[in-house]
N, C-alpha and C positions, 0 to 999 in steps of 0.2 A: 811235928809237922815240918816238912822240909821247906827250906827257903832257898832262893836262888839269888846269890849276891853278884852284883856287877863287879868284874875284876878291875875296871877302870876307875870307878868312883865310889864303890862300896854300897850303893843303894841296893836294898834287897826287895825281892818280890815273892809272893806266895804261890804263883803259878808260873809254869814254864812259858806259857803263852805271853803273859805280861812281860816277863823277863826278855823274851825274844824280841817283842815289839819295842821295848825300851832300848835294846842294844842297837837298833837302827838309828837312834838319835846320835850315837857316837860315830857310826860309820857313814851317816847321811844316806844310807841305802834306802830306796823306796821300791820294794819288789812288786807292789800291786799297781799296775799301770792301766790308765784309762785307754780303752781301745777305740774311742770315738776319733774320727779323722780330725786332724788339726787341733786336738786338745793338748796332748803332751803332759798332762798332770799324772803324778804318781803318789802313792800313799804307803804308809808303814803297816797298815792293817787292812784286811779284807772289809771289815766294817766301814772304815773311812772311805774306801773305794766305792762301796755300795751306796753310801750316803751321797757321795759326789755324783754317781751315775744318775741319781734322781734329778739332778740339775739339767741333764740332757733330755729328759722325758717331757713331752708336751702335757702329759697327765700329771696334775698336781695332787698330792695326797693330803694336803692340809687346806683348810678353808678358814678365812678370817671371820 
């Protein structure tokens, strides 16, 4: 099984996706940007952006 080692710190990952997302921690790049006016937040993964976008929605998916 192939692994993907970080050239900067040596940490290894089993998938290219996890490796790519981790590399943003070294570069501080946040390629997934919120498009809501006046928000300005950005994220390292599409999943984290989608989770954030729920905060802008008036419809709540969870109930206490």
